[in-house]
N, C-alpha and C positions, 0 to 999 in steps of 0.2 A: 693536850695540843700546843701547849703556850710557845713548844720550841716550834712546831711547825708555824704557826704566827709568826712567830721572830724571821723563820727561813722565806716565808711568803714576802713579807716585808722588806729582806733583802734582794730578793728579785727584781720586786716593782723596781727598786730604788735603780740597781743595777739596766733594767729596761730601759729605765728614764736617761740613764748616763748613755746609755748605746744610741737613742735616738737622737742625743745632743751630738755625740760624735760621728755619728751618721753625716748630719745635717752642715757640721763644721768641714767632713770631709767633701762633702758636693758643693760647699762654696769653695774652698779653696781650692778646688780642679776647675772651676767656673773662671775665678779670679787668675789662676795660674797660667791658662791661656792667655789671657789679655798681657800679662806680664812678658811671659816670653815675647810673644809680639812688638811689645815694646821696647823690650832688650835689643832684640834683633834689628828693629828699625834705628836704633840710637849706632849701631856700631860702623853701617856704611858714612856717618856723619864724620866721626872722630877718624876715621880711615881720609876721609878726603882732606880735613884739615891738616892731619899727619902728613899726608904727600904734598899738599901746600906749603906747609912749611920747610918742610925738606928742601924743595927747590931753592923756595925763597934763602935758606941758609945757603945753598950750592953757589945762588946768584951774588950774594953777599957775603963773603967767606972773611970780611974784615971787620963787620960787628958780628959782637958776639951778647947775645941778649943775658939779662940777670938769671934768666933759669938756665943757663948753661953754665955758668960759673959755678966755680968748687969755693964755696965758703972753710974759714978754718973755726965757727963757730963752735963751741964746746958744748951746744945744745941739738936738739932734734925735734921735730914733729909730727907727729901722727896725725894723721884721718882714719877715725875708726869708724864704719859701717855696721851697724845691725837693727834689729827689728825692735819696734815700739811693742808688740805686743809678744807674749810668749806660745806654748804650746805649739811648738815648731821643732820639738826634738832636741837634738844636742848639735845646734845649726848656731845658733850665738856663742856657745859652749867652748866649741871648735874653734871661731875665729878669735875669741878672748883669750884662748889660753896660747893660740899664737901669737898672737900681740903681745900679752906678757913674757914670753919667753924671749922676744926680741927686744922689749925692755929692761928684762934682766940681763942682757947680753950685754948691752949699752953702758948702763949702770956700773956692770963690772968693770969698764973702760973707764968709767968716771965722768960720764956725758950724761947730761943731764935731759929731761923730755917736757914737753907742752902737749898736748891732746884738743883736736877736735872731734866732738862727740857727735854721731849722727845715727839719731834711735835713741830709745829710752831706755833699752835695755845696756847700750854698751855705756849711756853717761850714768847710772846707778851704780853699774862695773867700776868704771874711772873714781868716781867720789868714794868707793868704799878702800880701794885699794892707794887712795891719797893721792892721785895722777893729779897734774896742774892742767885744770880743763880751762882752755882762755875761750872757748865759745864753745857754744851747742845747736843744733836742732832737732826737735822730735815733733809726732805727729804729721809726718808726711802724708799720711793716708796713703791709699793704694796707688796713687799715681805722685811720682817724684815732680816736683817744680823746679827749675833749674834757678829760679829768681828767690828761691826759699833757702839754695843752696848755696849761693855765692858769697852771701856776707859771710857764715859763718869760717867756712874756705878761704876766704880772702883774707881773715888776720894771719893767718899761716904764710899764705903767699907773698903776702906783703913784708913778713919777717924775714923769710928767707931773702927776697929782693932786699932789705937792707941789711945782711949779712948777720942775721940775730939766731940762725939756726941754720945749720953745715947742711941738713936732707929732711926731706921730709917723705914720710911712708905714708902709704895707703893699705889699710886693713877692711876687708870683706869678704866676704862668700861668693866664690864665681860659681856659674851655673853650669856643669857642664852636661845632663839630662835628668830626667825628672828621677830617678833612685840615685843621682849621685852629684851633691854639694863640695865643692871643695873649699877651704879655709885658704885664704891669700893674703902675705903681707907683702907687698911689694915697693919699689923705692918710684916715688913721684916724682922729687927732685933730687939734687939736680938732674933736666932732662939729658940725656946720654947720645951720643952719635948713633947709635944703634935703634937707638926707640925714634928717631927722627927722620931714621932710614925712608929713601922713598922706595916704593914697592917695586919689585924686578920689572921689566918691561915698559914701564911707567915712561915717558918721554919729559924732558926737563924743558918747560918753559921760561921765556923770558918775559917778566911784565911790566906794564906801566905803572907807577908808583903813584898814588894821591893821598897825601900829601906827600909823603917821602916813603921810602924804601924803611928805615930805622923805626917808624910809627907805624906802618902796617904791621910789620913782624914784633913790635910789642905786642898790639892789639892779637894778632893771631896766636902766638905763644901763650898767651893769658886763656884766649877763649878754646884752645888745644888742652891744657890742665882742666879749664873748666867741663870741657866735654869727656876726659878722663874719670873726673869724680862723678859724673853723670851715668857714665855707663857703667861704676862701681855700684853706685845705687840702683839702677834699673837690674842689673843681675843680683845685686843682694835679695829685691824683691821677688823677684822670679824664683829663686832660689826659697826664699821665706814660705812662699805657699805652694811651691813643691814640697819643701820639710813638712809642712804642717798637713799637706794631703796625707802624706805616709804615715803621719805620726799618727792622725785622726783614722786613717782606715786600718792600724795598728791595734788602736786602743779598741774601736767598734769590734773588730775579729778578739783581742781578748774577752771583752765583754760578753758577746757570746757564747766561748768557753766557761766563764764565769755561771752563767746563767745555767748551761748546762749542767754542769756542776751541782750547785745549788738545787735543781729540779731533783736530780740524782739522790742528794741527800735529804729534799724533803719527801720524796716517794718512800725512800727506806723508812723514814721517822715515821710516816704515816703508817707504813705497813708493819712496825713493829707495836707501834701503840695498838692498831686492830688487831694482831696478831695476841697481845695481850689482852685486851680485853675479852678476845674470846676465850681465850683458856680460863679467865676470871670465871665467865660465865658458866664453860663445861663443869668445871672446878665446883661450880654452886651448886649447878644439878645434879652432879656425883654426890656431895655432902647432903642434899636432902633425899 
């Protein structure tokens, strides 16, 4: 019964793995609900900031912020948002594949690139492909904090304001629903008129500025861009927990199938051994 003992060991091992994946599935489901609430709560803030910035832009058409000017530099920046941990299916692979396609497209046009990595998986990938990583932030935990994101992201924002890069792209995974997450690479800077368009039906207001309109617009547009990055990180975290829950559920189901197959093989092996022993006993009795 050496083979039977080996099969029992495999069954025990798979059962232990199934317990782990089931626990991870339940933890991810709990974290997913919190991450979705955080993501939805962040959306009204960015929408409100965008509306105010649009109204300020209409009230002061003579002033153009640096984030709305088009630079002629032969370099672009990328903010790549990924997870710190794995076991979330192909989520990171999909967004990194989209970023890589964009990088190759720009390299074909003779445009250099530099990147900011948010998340350990993206940092490791960018280092492996030899990309120029100017700053990074990892170990954000389950709750994104804006004060941790501002420093690394400000490196690219300052580079754009100084005219060193012609565009800044943001790559992340957009949360659509629990079963579907979409990799996105979208232009963050320069801000276009469409991105700063006020919502239909909103009333344009005249403001009293303190200290002056230019200072308010400068501060507001920086806050708007930071809100977009924070929203991307929040969506990425919601997508991470959803993808992990689905992946762990699939792993738990597969473990159950493997256990069923191993038990069937074990029973067949055990039955064959018993039949062989009975045949040997009958043959010995007949010989006597």
